[in-house]
LOKOLPA-68787 format. One record per atom (N, C-alpha, C): z, x, y; residue in one letter. Coordinates in steps of 0.2 Angstrom, whole numbers, padded with zeros to 4 digits, always signed. Atoms other than C-alpha are relative to their C-alpha. Layout:
<atoms>
ZXYA;...
</atoms>
This chain:
<atoms>
+0000-0003-0007X;+0031-0118+0315X;+0004-0004+0004X;-0004+0004-0004X;+0044-0123+0327X;-0001+0003+0007X;+0000-0004-0007X;+0043-0109+0341X;-0007+0004+0000X;+0007-0004-0001X;+0026-0102+0348X;+0001+0005+0005X;+0000-0005-0005X;+0026-0086+0357X;-0006+0000+0003X;+0007+0000-0004X;+0013-0087+0371X;+0000+0006+0004X;+0001-0006-0004X;+0007-0071+0379X;-0005-0002+0005X;+0005+0002-0006X;-0002-0074+0396X;+0002+0004+0006X;+0000-0004-0006X;-0005-0067+0413X;+0006-0002+0005X;-0005+0001-0006X;+0008-0065+0427X;-0004-0002+0006X;+0004+0003-0005X;-0007-0070+0437X;-0004-0006-0002X;+0004+0006+0002X;-0017-0086+0437X;-0007+0001-0001X;+0007-0001+0001X;-0034-0078+0437X;-0004-0004+0006X;+0004+0002-0005X;-0048-0083+0449X;-0003-0007-0001X;+0003+0007+0002X;-0054-0099+0440X;+0006-0005-0002X;-0005+0005+0002X;-0043-0115+0439X;+0000-0002-0007X;+0000+0002+0007X;-0048-0117+0421X;+0005+0003-0004X;-0005-0004+0004X;-0035-0104+0416X;+0007-0004+0001X;-0006+0004-0001X;-0021-0114+0424X;+0000-0007-0004X;+0001+0006+0003X;-0028-0130+0417X;+0001+0001-0008X;-0001-0002+0007X;-0029-0122+0400X;+0007+0001-0002X;-0007-0001+0001X;-0011-0117+0401X;+0004-0007-0001X;-0003+0007+0000X;-0006-0135+0404X;-0003-0004-0006X;+0002+0003+0006X;-0017-0141+0390X;+0003+0002-0006X;-0004-0003+0005X;-0009-0129+0378X;+0007-0003+0000X;-0007+0003+0000X;+0008-0135+0384X;+0000-0007-0002X;+0000+0007+0002X;+0003-0153+0382X;+0000-0001-0008X;+0001+0000+0007X;-0002-0150+0364X;+0006+0002-0004X;-0007-0002+0003X;+0014-0141+0360X;+0005-0005+0001X;-0005+0006-0002X;+0024-0155+0368X;-0001-0005-0005X;+0002+0005+0005X;+0014-0167+0357X;+0003+0001-0007X;-0002-0003+0007X;+0019-0157+0341X;+0008+0002+0000X;-0007-0002+0000X;+0037-0155+0347X;+0002+0007-0001X;-0001-0007+0000X;+0036-0136+0348X;+0003+0003+0006X;-0003-0004-0005X;+0046-0124+0358X;-0004+0006+0002X;+0004-0006-0003X;+0039-0110+0369X;+0005+0006+0000X;-0003-0006-0001X;+0044-0092+0368X;-0005+0004+0004X;+0005-0004-0004X;+0037-0081+0382X;+0004+0005+0004X;-0003-0006-0004X;+0040-0067+0394X;+0004-0002+0006X;-0005+0003-0005X;+0051-0078+0406X;-0002+0001+0007X;+0002+0000-0007X;+0041-0076+0421X;-0001-0007+0004X;+0001+0006-0004X;+0040-0089+0435X;-0006+0001+0004X;+0006-0002-0004X;+0023-0082+0441X;-0006-0001-0005X;+0006+0000+0004X;+0005-0084+0435X;+0000-0005-0005X;+0001+0005+0006X;+0000-0093+0419X;+0007+0000-0004X;-0007+0001+0003X;+0018-0089+0413X;+0004-0006+0003X;-0003+0005-0004X;+0025-0100+0426X;-0003-0007-0001X;+0004+0007+0001X;+0012-0114+0423X;+0002-0003-0006X;-0001+0003+0006X;+0015-0116+0405X;+0008-0001-0001X;-0007+0001+0001X;+0034-0114+0406X;+0002-0007+0004X;-0002+0006-0004X;+0035-0127+0420X;-0003-0007-0003X;+0003+0006+0003X;+0024-0139+0410X;+0005-0002-0006X;-0004+0001+0005X;+0035-0137+0395X;+0007-0003+0002X;-0006+0002-0003X;+0051-0139+0405X;+0000-0007+0003X;+0000+0007-0003X;+0045-0155+0414X;+0000-0005-0006X;+0000+0005+0006X;+0043-0163+0396X;+0007+0001-0004X;-0007-0001+0003X;+0061-0157+0392X;+0000+0003-0007X;+0001-0004+0006X;+0055-0145+0379X;+0004+0006+0001X;-0003-0007+0000X;+0064-0129+0374X;-0004+0005+0002X;+0004-0005-0002X;+0058-0114+0383X;+0005+0006+0000X;-0004-0006+0000X;+0065-0097+0378X;-0004+0006+0003X;+0003-0005-0004X;+0062-0083+0390X;+0003+0007-0002X;-0003-0007+0001X;+0064-0064+0387X;-0003+0004+0005X;+0002-0004-0005X;+0063-0052+0401X;+0004+0006+0001X;-0004-0006-0001X;+0068-0035+0405X;+0004+0000+0007X;-0004+0000-0006X;+0081-0032+0419X;-0004+0002+0006X;+0004-0002-0006X;+0069-0023+0430X;-0004-0005+0003X;+0004+0006-0003X;+0058-0039+0432X;+0005-0005+0002X;-0005+0004-0003X;+0074-0049+0435X;+0001+0002+0007X;-0002-0003-0007X;+0078-0037+0449X;-0005-0001+0005X;+0005+0002-0005X;+0061-0041+0457X;-0001-0007+0001X;+0000+0007-0001X;+0064-0059+0456X;-0006-0004-0003X;+0005+0004+0003X;+0051-0065+0444X;+0002-0004-0007X;-0003+0004+0006X;+0063-0072+0430X;+0000-0008+0002X;+0000+0008-0001X;+0061-0091+0428X;+0007-0002-0002X;-0007+0002+0000X;+0079-0097+0431X;+0000-0007-0004X;+0000+0006+0003X;+0074-0114+0423X;+0000+0000-0008X;+0001+0000+0007X;+0072-0108+0405X;+0006-0003-0003X;-0005+0003+0004X;+0082-0117+0392X;+0005+0006-0002X;-0004-0006+0002X;+0088-0099+0386X;-0004+0006+0003X;+0003-0006-0004X;+0085-0084+0397X;+0003+0007-0003X;-0003-0006+0002X;+0088-0067+0388X;-0003+0006+0004X;+0002-0005-0004X;+0088-0052+0398X;+0001+0007-0004X;+0000-0006+0004X;+0084-0035+0389X;-0001+0006+0004X;+0000-0006-0004X;+0084-0017+0394X;-0008+0002+0001X;+0006-0003-0001X;+0066-0012+0391X;-0006-0005-0002X;+0006+0004+0002X;+0048-0019+0388X;+0000+0000-0008X;+0000+0000+0007X;+0049-0014+0370X;+0005-0005-0003X;-0005+0005+0002X;+0065-0024+0368X;-0003-0007+0000X;+0003+0007-0001X;+0056-0039+0375X;-0005-0002-0005X;+0006+0001+0005X;+0041-0037+0364X;+0003-0002-0007X;-0002+0001+0007X;+0051-0036+0348X;+0004-0006+0000X;-0004+0006+0000X;+0063-0050+0352X;-0005-0006+0000X;+0005+0005-0001X;+0048-0061+0357X;-0004-0001-0007X;+0003+0000+0006X;+0040-0056+0340X;+0005-0003-0005X;-0005+0003+0004X;+0056-0061+0331X;+0001-0007+0000X;-0002+0007-0001X;+0059-0077+0339X;-0006-0005-0002X;+0006+0004+0001X;+0041-0084+0337X;-0002-0001-0007X;+0003+0001+0007X;+0034-0092+0321X;-0007+0001+0000X;+0007-0002-0001X;+0017-0089+0328X;-0002+0002+0007X;+0001-0003-0007X;+0008-0081+0343X;-0007-0003+0002X;+0006+0001-0003X;-0005-0086+0355X;-0001+0004+0006X;+0001-0004-0006X;-0013-0074+0368X;-0005-0004+0004X;+0004+0003-0005X;-0020-0083+0383X;-0003+0005+0004X;+0003-0005-0004X;-0030-0075+0396X;+0006+0004+0004X;-0005-0004-0003X;-0020-0061+0404X;-0003+0007+0001X;+0002-0007-0001X;-0020-0042+0408X;+0002+0005-0005X;-0002-0005+0004X;-0014-0026+0401X;+0006-0002-0005X;-0006+0002+0004X;+0003-0033+0395X;-0002-0005-0005X;+0003+0005+0005X;-0006-0047+0386X;-0003+0003-0005X;+0004-0004+0005X;-0018-0035+0378X;+0005+0004-0005X;-0004-0004+0004X;-0004-0024+0372X;+0004-0004-0005X;-0004+0005+0004X;+0006-0039+0365X;-0004-0002-0006X;+0004+0002+0005X;-0009-0045+0356X;-0001+0005-0005X;+0001-0006+0005X;-0013-0028+0348X;+0007+0002-0004X;-0006-0001+0004X;+0005-0026+0343X;+0001-0005-0005X;-0001+0005+0005X;+0006-0042+0334X;-0005+0001-0006X;+0006-0001+0005X;-0011-0038+0325X;+0003+0006-0004X;-0002-0006+0004X;-0003-0021+0320X;+0006-0002-0004X;-0006+0002+0004X;+0014-0029+0314X;-0003-0004-0006X;+0002+0004+0005X;+0004-0041+0304X;-0004+0005-0005X;+0004-0005+0004X;-0008-0027+0297X;+0005+0004-0005X;-0004-0004+0004X;+0007-0017+0291X;+0006-0004-0003X;-0005+0004+0003X;+0017-0032+0285X;+0007+0000+0002X;-0006+0001-0003X;+0031-0031+0296X;+0002-0007+0002X;+0000+0007-0001X;+0028-0049+0300X;-0006-0003-0003X;+0005+0004+0003X;+0017-0062+0292X;-0001-0006+0004X;+0000+0006-0004X;+0014-0074+0306X;-0007-0001+0003X;+0007+0001-0003X;-0002-0082+0313X;+0000+0002+0007X;+0002-0002-0007X;-0010-0075+0329X;-0006-0003+0002X;+0006+0003-0003X;-0023-0084+0340X;-0001+0003+0007X;+0002-0001-0006X;-0033-0080+0354X;-0003-0006+0003X;+0002+0006-0003X;-0035-0094+0366X;-0005+0002+0005X;+0006-0003-0003X;-0052-0090+0372X;-0003-0004+0006X;+0002+0004-0005X;-0053-0100+0388X;-0006+0003+0004X;+0006-0001-0004X;-0070-0100+0397X;-0003+0007-0002X;+0003-0006+0003X;-0075-0086+0385X;+0003+0007+0002X;-0004-0006-0002X;-0062-0074+0392X;+0000+0006-0004X;-0001-0005+0005X;-0060-0064+0376X;-0007+0002-0003X;+0007-0002+0004X;-0079-0063+0371X;-0001+0007+0000X;+0001-0007-0001X;-0080-0045+0377X;+0004+0004-0005X;-0005-0003+0005X;-0065-0040+0367X;-0002-0002-0007X;+0002+0002+0006X;-0071-0050+0352X;-0006+0004-0003X;+0006-0005+0002X;-0087-0040+0352X;+0002+0007-0001X;-0002-0007+0001X;-0078-0024+0354X;+0004+0001-0007X;-0003+0000+0006X;-0067-0028+0339X;-0005+0000-0006X;+0005+0000+0005X;-0082-0032+0329X;-0004+0007-0001X;+0003-0007+0000X;-0089-0015+0334X;+0004+0005-0003X;-0005-0004+0003X;-0073-0007+0328X;-0001-0001-0008X;+0002+0001+0007X;-0077-0015+0311X;-0006+0003-0002X;+0007-0004+0002X;-0095-0009+0311X;+0001+0007+0000X;-0001-0007+0000X;-0089+0008+0315X;+0005+0003-0005X;-0005-0002+0005X;-0076+0008+0301X;+0007+0002+0002X;-0007-0001-0002X;-0060+0008+0311X;+0004-0006-0001X;-0003+0007+0001X;-0055-0010+0307X;-0003-0003-0006X;+0002+0004+0006X;-0055-0020+0291X;-0003-0007+0003X;+0003+0007-0002X;-0066-0036+0293X;+0005-0005-0002X;-0005+0004+0002X;-0052-0044+0283X;+0006-0001+0005X;-0005+0000-0005X;-0040-0040+0296X;-0002-0004+0006X;+0003+0004-0006X;-0051-0046+0310X;+0000-0008-0001X;+0001+0007+0002X;-0054-0062+0300X;+0007-0004+0001X;-0006+0003+0000X;-0035-0066+0301X;+0001-0002+0007X;-0001+0002-0007X;-0036-0068+0320X;-0004-0007+0001X;+0002+0007-0002X;-0038-0086+0325X;-0003+0000+0007X;+0003+0000-0006X;-0050-0089+0339X;-0002-0007+0002X;+0002+0007-0002X;-0053-0105+0349X;+0001-0001+0007X;-0001+0002-0007X;-0054-0113+0366X;+0003-0007+0000X;-0003+0007+0000X;-0046-0130+0360X;+0007+0001-0003X;-0007-0001+0002X;-0027-0130+0359X;+0002-0004-0007X;-0002+0003+0006X;-0026-0143+0345X;-0003+0003-0006X;+0003-0003+0006X;-0038-0134+0334X;+0003+0007-0001X;-0004-0007+0001X;-0029-0117+0337X;+0006-0002-0004X;-0007+0001+0003X;-0012-0125+0332X;-0001-0003-0007X;+0001+0003+0007X;-0020-0134+0317X;-0001+0006-0005X;+0002-0006+0004X;-0027-0117+0311X;+0006+0004-0001X;-0006-0004+0001X;-0010-0108+0314X;+0004-0004-0005X;-0004+0004+0005X;-0001-0122+0304X;-0003+0002-0007X;+0003-0001+0006X;-0013-0119+0290X;-0001+0008-0002X;+0001-0007+0001X;-0012-0100+0291X;+0003+0003-0007X;-0002-0003+0006X;-0010-0090+0275X;+0000+0008+0001X;+0000-0007-0001X;-0005-0072+0277X;-0003+0004-0005X;+0004-0004+0005X;-0015-0058+0269X;+0002+0007+0002X;-0001-0007-0001X;-0010-0040+0267X;-0006+0004-0003X;+0005-0005+0002X;-0024-0027+0266X;+0003+0006-0001X;-0003-0006+0002X;-0018-0013+0256X;-0004+0006+0000X;+0004-0006+0000X;-0032-0001+0258X;+0000+0003+0007X;+0000-0003-0006X;-0030+0011+0272X;-0007+0002+0003X;+0007-0002-0002X;-0048+0017+0272X;-0005-0005+0000X;+0006+0005+0000X;-0062+0006+0278X;-0006+0003-0003X;+0006-0003+0003X;-0077+0009+0267X;-0006-0003+0003X;
</atoms>
């Protein structure tokens, strides 16, 4: 793994722990000489993690649709800033560029990206590690819901087990480095 795609909020959230967590993740990525791929925002947790990586002279690859550039949220300090036409283009390019994925706390966009990568892994379009950075228990409710989806027969437990979950950046990145992809070839959950 050389490039980590990080999905996170265009807001910082109400608790300072989220910004602190973004800096902690950046510091661990810096220590491991990893590059950042992200949505190219200069706002929220996106701006926090990008600024921390750039301050350490690490590569930051930003991917952003023109519409967001037009409203001035593009981070102009990115090592490489790629402007695309649509959000779909953005998500696909971020998926291609990253060797692994981490979803930090965020909103609807972050949730969408998380589920898209889960789906791409499930269907074997990609075979890359995906982690939830569960800062301050942010994703506890979602994890409970995903387990409910397993219980109700709409999600394979084996698929859910591929999702790396943690609140410590070093442990998350260690598990991502050890990740072994698995393809679940049965469509129907028994």
